[in-house]
C-alpha positions in Angstrom: 3.6 0.2 27.0 1.0 -1.5 25.2 -1.8 -3.3 27.1 -2.9 -6.3 25.5 -6.3 -8.8 26.6 -5.0 -11.8 27.6 -5.4 -15.0 24.6 -5.4 -11.8 22.0 -6.0 -13.0 18.9 -3.4 -13.7 16.3 -3.5 -11.4 13.0 -5.9 -13.6 10.2 -5.3 -11.6 7.3 -3.8 -8.7 5.2 -2.4 -5.6 6.3 -2.1 -2.4 4.5 -1.4 0.4 5.5 -3.5 2.7 5.0 -4.7 6.8 6.7 -8.9 7.0 6.5 -10.2 9.3 9.0 -12.6 8.1 11.4 -15.2 8.8 14.4 -15.3 6.6 17.6 -17.2 7.0 20.3 -17.9 4.4 23.1 -18.7 3.8 26.7 -15.9 3.6 29.5 -15.6 0.5 32.3 -15.9 3.7 34.8 -19.3 4.7 32.7 -18.4 7.9 30.8 -18.8 7.9 27.2 -15.9 9.1 24.7 -15.8 10.2 21.3 -14.1 12.0 18.7 -11.5 11.4 15.6 -9.0 9.2 15.1 -7.3 7.4 12.2 -6.2 4.5 10.8 -3.0 3.3 10.7 -3.5 -0.6 9.2 -6.4 -2.3 8.5 -7.2 -5.3 8.1 -10.3 -7.6 7.3 -10.6 -8.4 11.1 -9.9 -4.6 12.5 -7.4 -2.2 12.8 -4.3 -0.3 14.3 -5.7 3.1 14.9 -4.3 6.8 16.5 -7.5 8.5 18.0 -8.0 11.8 19.8 -9.9 10.4 22.5 -9.0 7.9 25.2 -9.8 4.6 24.7 -9.7 1.6 27.0 -8.7 -2.5 26.0 -12.0 -4.5 26.2 -14.0 -1.5 25.6 -16.9 -1.5 23.1 -16.4 0.8 20.4 -18.4 2.1 17.2 -16.0 3.4 14.4 -17.5 4.5 11.2 -15.8 6.2 8.2 -16.4 9.5 6.9 -16.6 9.1 3.5 -18.6 7.4 2.3 -20.5 7.8 6.2 -20.9 4.0 7.2 -19.7 2.5 10.8 -19.7 -1.0 12.5 -19.5 -1.8 16.3 -15.7 -3.0 17.7 -13.6 -4.0 20.3 -10.8 -3.0 21.4 -7.7 -5.6 22.4 -4.8 -3.5 22.9 -4.2 -0.3 24.2 -0.5 2.5 23.8 -2.9 4.8 26.0 1.0 6.9 25.3 1.3 7.3 21.7 -2.7 7.0 21.4 -2.6 3.8 19.2 -5.8 1.2 20.0 -5.9 -2.1 18.2 -9.6 -2.5 16.9 -11.3 -5.8 16.4 -14.6 -5.9 14.6 -17.7 -8.2 15.6 -18.0 -9.4 12.4 -15.2 -9.9 9.4 -15.0 -8.3 6.6 -13.8 -5.3 3.8 -15.4 -2.9 5.4 -12.6 -0.5 4.4 -13.4 -0.7 1.2 -9.5 -1.6 -0.5 -7.7 -4.5 -1.8 -6.5 -6.5 0.2 -3.6 -9.2 -1.5 -3.7 -12.6 0.3 -0.1 -13.5 1.8 1.1 -15.6 -1.3 -0.3 -12.4 -3.6 3.0 -13.0 -5.1 3.5 -16.7 -5.9 3.5 -17.7 -8.9 4.3 -14.4 -10.3 7.2 -13.9 -12.5 10.0 -12.6 -10.6 11.5 -8.3 -11.2 14.9 -8.1 -10.2 16.8 -5.3 -9.8 20.2 -5.4 -11.7 23.3 -2.9 -12.5 23.1 -1.8 -16.1 26.4 -1.3 -15.9 27.0 -4.9 -16.3 23.6 -5.3 -18.6 25.4 -2.8 -20.9 28.7 -4.2 -21.1 30.0 -1.4 -19.6 33.0 -3.3 -17.3 34.4 -5.2 -20.0 37.9 -5.3 -20.4 38.3 -2.0 -17.8 37.6 -0.8 -14.6 35.1 2.0 -13.8 36.9 5.3 -11.8 35.6 5.6 -8.6 33.0 8.4 -10.0 31.2 6.2 -12.0 30.7 3.4 -9.8 28.9 6.1 -7.6 26.8 6.7 -10.4 26.1 3.3 -11.3 25.4 2.6 -8.1 23.2 5.6 -7.8 21.4 5.7 -11.4 22.0 2.7 -13.2 20.9 0.0 -11.0 17.8 -1.0 -13.1 14.8 -2.8 -12.8 14.3 -6.1 -14.8 10.8 -7.2 -16.0 9.6 -10.2 -17.9 9.1 -9.5 -21.2 5.2 -10.6 -20.8 4.4 -8.1 -17.6 4.1 -8.8 -13.9 1.7 -8.6 -11.2 2.8 -5.3 -9.3 0.1 -4.0 -6.5 -0.2 0.0 -7.1 -0.9 2.1 -4.1 -2.0 5.8 -3.7 -4.5 8.5 -3.7 -7.1 8.9 -6.4 -8.6 12.2 -7.9 -11.3 12.2 -5.1 -8.4 12.1 -2.6 -9.2 9.1 -1.1 -6.7 6.1 -0.5 -6.5 3.0 -3.0 -5.1 0.2 -3.6 -5.2 -2.1 -6.5 -3.6 -5.5 -8.3 -2.8 -5.7 -11.5 -0.9 -6.9 -14.6 1.7 -4.0 -15.3 3.9 -3.9 -18.3 6.5 -1.8 -19.6 6.1 0.5 -22.6 9.2 2.2 -22.8 12.8 3.0 -21.1 12.0 3.7 -17.5 7.7 3.8 -18.6 4.8 0.9 -17.6 1.1 1.2 -18.2 -1.2 -0.9 -15.8 -5.0 -0.5 -15.5 -6.8 0.3 -12.1 -9.9 1.3 -10.9 -10.0 4.8 -9.6 -9.7 8.2 -11.5 -6.1 9.4 -10.5 -4.7 12.7 -11.9 -1.7 14.3 -13.6 1.6 13.9 -11.8 0.3 12.2 -8.7 3.2 10.4 -7.3 2.4 6.5 -6.1 3.9 3.8 -4.8 4.3 0.4 -7.2 4.6 -2.9 -5.0 6.6 -5.6 -7.1 7.0 -7.6 -4.5 7.5 -7.9 -0.6 11.4 -6.9 -1.4 10.5 -4.4 -4.3 8.8 -1.3 -4.1 9.6 1.8 -6.6 7.6 5.3 -6.8 6.4 6.4 -10.4 4.6 9.7 -11.4 1.5 9.0 -13.4 2.3 10.8 -16.8 -1.1 9.8 -18.6 -4.3 9.0 -18.2 -6.8 7.1 -20.8 -9.8 9.0 -22.0 -12.3 6.2 -22.0 -12.4 2.8 -19.5 -11.3 -0.7 -21.2 -13.3 -2.9 -19.1 -14.3 -0.5 -16.7 -11.0 1.0 -15.7 -8.5 3.0 -16.2 -5.3 2.9 -18.2 -2.2 5.2 -17.1 1.5 5.6 -17.7 3.5 5.7 -15.2 7.4 7.3 -15.2 10.3 5.5 -12.8 13.3 6.5 -11.6 14.8 3.4 -12.4 15.6 2.1 -16.1 13.2 -0.8 -16.7 14.6 -3.8 -18.3 12.4 -6.2 -20.2 13.8 -9.8 -19.9 13.1 -12.4 -22.2 11.4 -15.3 -20.9 
């Protein structure tokens, strides 16, 4: 059972699932000193949920160090699940210590919606006849299409950069083909990299990097992504 500090503070900023290598150290209530490796599970501006190789305890002050690039902050353990070796850490000073993009809770508001539509219906293949069982199965698995607004939409891109560090970026994504789209991002990514494209809280798609620009646009790299779904451009 996780141990909670009474009146534990609620979450006050967006959480991001990301794994970052850490080193943690501190002094327990019995006076013993512990230090060892850890990794993040969830992070936000106020702290993180981590998994630690060394045991921690609630109310313990800890020093949390990022390894690449090296930097550290001090915080407090606010809850502990010693069985799973998972702990909640609250930083003494809220900030973007983790160096990643945090979307606001309402990041979708005002953004044209991306919907999932049946390509069988869109193409008119169901007019005047009933699809066979095999056709229906194929349609449900392979022909569900993403309906993207004509002018593109704002999406969050998540994955690993060429240097091996996780990143999360938010920008406009534009469809450029039946299964392809383009986007500007800050970090360099390798060809063939598998990334997650988050269109909304209920629409997350996998994509593969098929091309990158040779020069930067507005201090960002342009990449091209290939999706397994068909991209249907919806008229505004």
